[in-house]
N, C-alpha and C positions, 0 to 999 in steps of 0.2 A: 230506075226508081219508079215505084208504082204511083198511080194517081192518088190512092188512099194515103200513102206516106207523104206525098207532097202536100195534100190537103191538110193533113194533121200538123205538119211542120208550119205551114203558113198560118193556119188558124191559131195554133199555140203561140206563135210569134206575135200575132196581132193582139191576142189576149194579154200577153206579157207586157207589151208596150202600153196598151190602154190601161192596164192595171197600174203600171209604174207612174203614169202621168195623172193619176187621180189627184184632186186638189190637196188632200191631206198629206199625200206622199211628197208632192212638190214642196209644200210648206215645211214639212219636217226636214227635208234635205236642205232647203234654203236656210233654215234656222241653224242647222249644224255646220254648214260649210261657209256661211257668210263671214265668219270671224277670221277665216284663213286668208282670204284675198289672193289665192293662188289657184289657178285652174287645174294644174296637175295634181296637187295635193287634195284639192276638193273633189276631183274625180275619184281618187282613191278612197276618200271618206264616203262618197256616194256608193262605191262598190262594197265597202264594209257594211253600210246600211242595208244594201241589197242582199248581202250574204245572210245576214240575220233574218231578213224578210223572207227570202226564198226558203230558208231552213224551216220556218214555221209554216209556210205554205205547203211544203212537202209533208209536214206533220199533219196538217189538216186533211190533205188528200189521203194519207194513210189511215187517219182516224175514220174518215168517211167510209172507207172500204172495209178495213180490218175490224174496227170497233163497232161502228154503227151499222155497217152493212148497207148503207144507203147514200144518196147524194143530196139529201135534204137535212137541214138542221133546224131545230126549234128557233122561232123568231127571237127568243130571249138571248140566244148566242150573239146575234147581230147587234142587238140593243146594248148588251154589256160591252161588246167590242167597240162600238161607236162611242160610248161614254168614256171608255178607257183611252181611246185615241184622242178624243176631244180634250180630256184632262192633260194628257201628255203634250199635245199641241199647245195648250194654254200655258203650260210651264215653260216650254221651249220658247214660245213667242214672248212671254213676259221677261224671260232671261235675256233674250236678244234685244228687246226694247230697252231694258235696263242698261245693258252693256253699251248700246248706242247712245243713250242719253248721258251716260258717264263720259263717253268720249267727247260729247258736245260740250259738257259743262265742267269736266274735271281736268285740270292740268296743274302742273307744278310750276312754281317759280324756279327758274334755273339760270345759270350764268353761262354765257358764251363769249369768250374773248374779253372778259372783264365787264361785259354789259349784262345787267339783270333784266330778264324778261318776265313780267308778271302776267299771270293768266287767272281766269276765274277758277276758284278752288272750292269745290263742294264735296263734303264728306257724305257718301251715300252708304246705306247699310249693306251688309252681306258681301263686302269686298275687303281685301287685305288692307293693312295699314298704309301701304304705298299707293292704294287706289287702283291696283292692277289685278284685283282678285280674279276677274274673268279670264285674263290671259294665263293664269296659272292652270286653268282647266284645259289648255290646248295641249293635250298629251299626244305627242307624235311617237307613241310607243305601242307595243303590242296590246297592253292593257287598255290604252285609250281607244284603239281601233276595235277591240272586243266590246267595249262599252257602246260604241256606235252601232255595232252589230246587234247588241241586245236591244237598243232603242229601235232599230229597224224591225226586229222581231215583234216588238210590242205594237207596231203599226199593222200587224196582221192578226189582231185579236179576234177579228170577225172572219168567219169562213170565206174563202175565195170561191163563191158559189159558181161563177161562170166557168172557171177551170175545172171544178169538181164535176159539174154537169157534162162538160165537154169530154173529160177523161172517161166518164162512165159510158159514153157512146162508143169508145174505142175498145172497151173490154172484150167485146166479142171477137175482135181481130187478134187478140193476144196481148200479153203483158209487155212484149218488146215495143210495140207501137206506143203504148201508154208511157213507157219509160222515155222514148224519143220525144214525145210531146211534152212531157214534164221537163225534160232537159232543155228543149227549145224555149219553153216558157221561162225557165230560170235564166237562160242566156239573154233573152230579150229584156227581162226585168233588169238584170245587172247592167247591160249595155246602156239602157235608157236612163237608169238612175245614176250611172257614172257620168253620162252626158249632162244630166241635170245638175249634178254636183259641179262639174267643170264649168258649166254656164254661170251658176251662181258665184263660184269662185272668181271667174273672170270679171263679172259685173262689179262685185265688191272690191276686187283688186283695182279696177279702174277708179272707183271712188276713193280708195285709200291713197292713190297716187295724186289725187287732187288736193285734198286737205283732210286732216284728221276729223274736223267737225263735219265735213261733207260725208265722210265715211260713217261717222257716228249717226248722222241724221238718216242716212239710207238704212242703217241697221235698225234704228228706232222705228222708222216707218214700216219696214218689213215686219218687225216684231208686232206692231199694232195690228197689221193685216192678218198675221198668223193667229193672234188672239181672237180677232173678229171671226175668223173661219172656225176656230174652236167653239166659239159661242153659237155659231149657226148650226154646227153639228149637234150640239146639245139641245138646241131649240127644236131640232127635228125629232128627237127621241124622248125628251122630257116634257110632259104636259105643262103648259103655263097655267099658273093658278091666277084666275082673274079676281 
């Protein structure tokens, strides 16, 4: 194995890992996997997120070379992408916080062995009549995983500049090396995002084993943090009107 090939693989792998652990990606994966509370299922959800993400990364790389013929994109591309990601993060975070608060405050009066247990009962909007509207969205189906992939793709609305620039330096050595680098990059992103999903699933799985209100509180706090991150992203690109 040549030094050039090793260098390309290592560099592409590092770029893939660092891209995967960017705050918006971590927040997005945590928002999607926190509801499952299962490490293995959450890892698969993270992989689906990554699949859509990688697909759009490859599209950006192809567009850079085949359509634009360059490795630089107008700044407006990055601005639009950041705004889109911030909006999506805000929606995911708000939904997660809402779901968590519902778990904290919403419970049914039910009977066990003839004894009636009364709990706080709060009707919240945008949920089903039984108060479990969010759970209905946990689609463990092909369609559900495809939706996760689409969300992952939307997190790559901005061009992956570092990988595009790196790939351009490999063009003189031939398309084969570029293909190997892109493949390594994709594998690194997928492995890292799967690990992130598994980690989030394990953490929230632990809280769900403690108490439903503890689990809901953890979700609510995470949702608020995600919304705050979305706000910080917007603050970076949208001028504040004084």
